[in-house]
C-alpha positions, 0 to 999 in steps of 0.5 A: 520510516525505519519502523515501517521497514522493520514491521514489513520485514517482520510480517514477511518473516512470520507470514511466509506466504512465498515459495521463493523466499527471496521474492517479495510481492507487492500489490497496488493500484498504481495511480496514487502518485507519489506513492505508486505510479507508472513512469516509463512503463514501470511502477515507481514511487515512495512505497516501491522505494521502501519495499526495495530497501528490504533486500529482496527481489521486488515484484510489483503487481498493479491490480484493482484497489478493491482487490488488494486486501483479498490478494494479501489475505489469500496469500497471493501477495506479501503486502499491499500498498496504495493509500489504504486507510485503516478501518476496523473492518479492514483490520479484521482481515489483514494487519496494518503497519504504523502510519507513515503518511497522513492526509486529509480530504477536502472539497473546494467550492467558490465563495458564492456557492450554496453549500453549507459548512458541514 
């Protein structure tokens, strides 16, 4: 977890996309609990907690998932967090932190379904 925080701080320092150097802008799609979600009208979650530990004033913006990389690339946000999977195509446009969470996607079907194993 400390490596993630250090990497984010390094990216912010080198990126310098903010006019207000004490402000950190995070873009996310806030529908991915427990990482980012709404609680009482406020966006909270694991990624928000990590960002708050960076010692800056955090501004979290809820945007469409497909817009996150473009917002970071355009300098409108310091970083994006929303369960964004690494891909070579995405890595051509933005830098990625080290993985701090790994998940698998599965499909659940009844025992007597006609779906073949893939």
